[in-house]
N, C-alpha and C positions, 0 to 999 in steps of 0.2 A: 561365529565369534561372540562371546558373551560380553555383557556390559560390565561384569565384575568377575575377577579372577580369584581362585582359591590360592592362598599363600602357603607355601611350604618352605621350611628352612633346613639347610644341611646340618649335619652333625657339628661342623665347625662353628656355624652360627649359633646353634643351641648352646654349645660350650661357652662361646663368647658371652651370650646373654646371662648365663649362670655365673660368670666370673666378674662381670663389671658391677660397679656401684648401682644401687637401686635407681638413683636419678638418671644415670646413663641408660640403664635398661628401659626405663619408662620413655625417655626421649627417643631411643632407637625404635622401640615398638610403635610409638605414635607415628614416626616417620614411615615405617614399613607399611602402615595402613594406606599410605599414598599409592602403594603398588596395586591397589584394587583396580586402577586404570594405569597400567604399567608403561604405556608408550610415551616417549618424549613429546612434548608439546601438547599433551592432553592431561587433564586432571591437575593435581597438585604435585609439587616437588621438582627439584633440579635433576632431571633424568636425561641420559644421553646414551646412544648406541656407540659402543667402542669395541676395539680388539684388545682382549686381555688374556694373557697366557696362551696366545695363539688361537683363541676362540672369539667369535662374534657374540658379545653379550651386552648387557646394559648396566649402567651404574646409576646410583642414586646418592647424591651428596646429602649427608645428614648433618646439618649445621656446617660449621667450618672445621669439624673435628673428625668425622667418620665418612667412609664411602662404603656403600653396600653394592655388591655385584650380584646380578640376577639374570636369569634366563626365562623366556616366555615359551610355554608350550601351548600354542593356540588350539590345537586339536582337543586338548583336555581342559582348556580354560584354567591353566595352572601357571603360577609364577613361583619359581624356586630361587630363593635367596642362597647364593653359593658361598659367599664369604663377606665379612665386614672387616675393613682394615682402617687404621689411622689414615687420614686424608693424605698426608705427605708420603707415606709408604705406597698408597694406592696410586698417586700421581707418578711416582717413580716406576711403577710396574706397567702403566699403560700410556705414559707420556702425555701429560696434560698440555694442551696447546694454547691455553689461556695466556 
């Protein structure tokens, strides 16, 4: 297991980043850098392991506006960001327990 993971983004995330305002893109990209140490309780960021769309994945809150969903491939030291959704939509999909 590496100390730092390579970050990959899905096509959905790439399209999201191309469509949002410049300020939002900057904030999201800065927060995604926190996934260099992707596990909850380590490094920076509000990260949690959850069940989303029937799969065990992780989520990262980006401020109080967005949620990034990601998966960790330990054998390749890769974090893949699967999707970014508005936080209210994200909570409705995985059932926030807060």
